[in-house]
N, C-alpha and C positions, 0 to 999 in steps of 0.2 A: 800044043800048037799055039802060036801067038796070033792074036787077032790084030789085023791091020786096021780094023775099024776103030774109029775114034768116038763112036756113038755112046759107048759106055761111060765116057768121061763127061758127057753132056747130060746124063740122066739126072732127073730132079729127085732130090731126097725130101721126104716129108719132114716138116718142122716138128720137133719133139719137145714136150715140156719136161720138167725135172722128174716128175713121177715116172714118166715113160722111160727116161734115160736110166733112172735108178733100177727099174724093173729089168731092163735089157742087161744092165751090168750084173745083176743078180743071176740072170739066166746064164750068162757067159761064165760066171764064177762057178755055178753048179756044173756046167758042162766040163769045165777044166778040173773039177774035183776039189775045189777050195771050199765049197759050201755043200752041206748034205742035200740029197735030192728029196727027202721026205720031210714033212712038217713045215709049219710057218717059221720064217726066219725074221722075227721082229727083234730089233735091237733093244735091249733093256738098259736104257741110259741112266736109270735111277739105281741100278744095282751097285753093290758094294765091292764088286770084283774089279778093283782098279790097280794101277801100278803103285809102287812104294811111295812115290811123290804124293799122290792123292791121299793115300792112307796116312802119311805123315802130316799132311795138311789138316785132315780130319782130326787127328790126335791133338795137334797144336791148337785147333779151334776149340776143342773141348777144354783144354788147359786154360785157354784165354777166357772162356766163359766163367770158369770157376775162379780164376784170378780177378776177373771183373767183379764178381760177387764179394770176394774178400776185400778188394779195394773200396767198394761201395760201403761196406760195413766200417772199415777203417776211417773213411772220409766222414761218415756220420758221427762216429765217436770223436774224431778230431775236431769237427765243427762244434760239438758240444763242449769240449775242453777249451777251445779257443774263446767261445763266448764267456765261459766262466773266468778265464784268465783276463780277458779284456775288461770285464766288470770289476775284477779285483784291481787291475791297474788303474782304472778310473777312481775307485775308492782310495787307493794309495796316493794318487795325485792330489785329490781333494784334501786328504789327511795331511800331506806334506805342506800344502798351501796353508791350512789352518795352523800347523806347527810353526811355519815361518811367520805368520801374523802374530802368534803368541810370543814368539822369540823377539820380533821387532818391538812389540809393546813392552816387553820386559827390558830390552836394551834401552829404549827411550826412557823408561822409568829410572833405571840405574844411572843413566847419563844426567838426568835432571837432579837426581839426589846428590851427585858429586859436584855439581856446578851451583850449589846454593850460594847466594850472595853473602858475603861476609858483612854481617850487620854490625854497625858501630854500637858498642855497649854504652848505654847511658850510665853515667857515673853512679847515680843513686838508686837505680831500679834493677837490682840484680835478680830479683824474683821473677820479673817479666822476662828477662833474658834466659833464665833457667827454664821457664815454661816454653819459650820459643824453641830452645835447643831440644827439649824433650819431645816436642811436636815433630821436629825434623828427624829425630832418631827412629821413630816408628811410624812412617807415613803409611797411608792405606794403599791397597794394591791398585786402585783406580777402577773406575766403572768400565772403561773400554777393555782393559786387560781381563777383568773379571768376566765380561760378556764373551770375549774370545775364548777363554778357557771353558766356559759353560757350553759354548757352541761346539768346541772340539770334543768335550765329554759326551754331549748329546749325539754327535756324529758317530763316535766310536760305539756308544751304547745301542743306537738304533741300527745303523748300517753295518757296523763292524761285527755284530752278532751273526750276520748272514754268512760271513766268511770264517767259519769255525775251524776249517782245515788249515793247520799251520803250514802244510806243504804247498798250499795253493799259490803262494807267491814265488815258489822256487820252480825252476825248470827241472823236470825229472830226468834222471840219467838211466839209460837202459844198458845193463851190462851185457846181455845176450840179445842180439838182434832177432826180431820176430820174422818168421818167414820160412 
């Protein structure tokens, strides 16, 4: 029988908080048979019984952690190699500069030797002319050139001995990639 009374529509319902609503839903699910009637039903959100997406994520996170460790070790080794390589490059740059200074001094010396003034020979003094010619034939190396050569030799002797590895200046080639 249908009620003609509209009073049931105007009934006041108590305000429920989330915990009460959750409890009422659990009771309804137990009544319908979706949840067991005995024992506490507390969800274990930290459990490892997930779907395949969560399991795959967990696996990939483990792989990421191990790859991060490998990458960190590679980065540390690479940083060490780069520092050595940069030091060797700086040594090579200074050595090339010293070489160019020695080369410039040598070129200057050879240019001045070729451009000697032609001296007029005095008619009667051939011995003085022979002595002057002998002096031009074997000139000294020069103080500046000698100093530059000594500086270069000192540089190679003191700093060059640090870089004993002959492959340090070369970029290594890897035939088989690591990984």
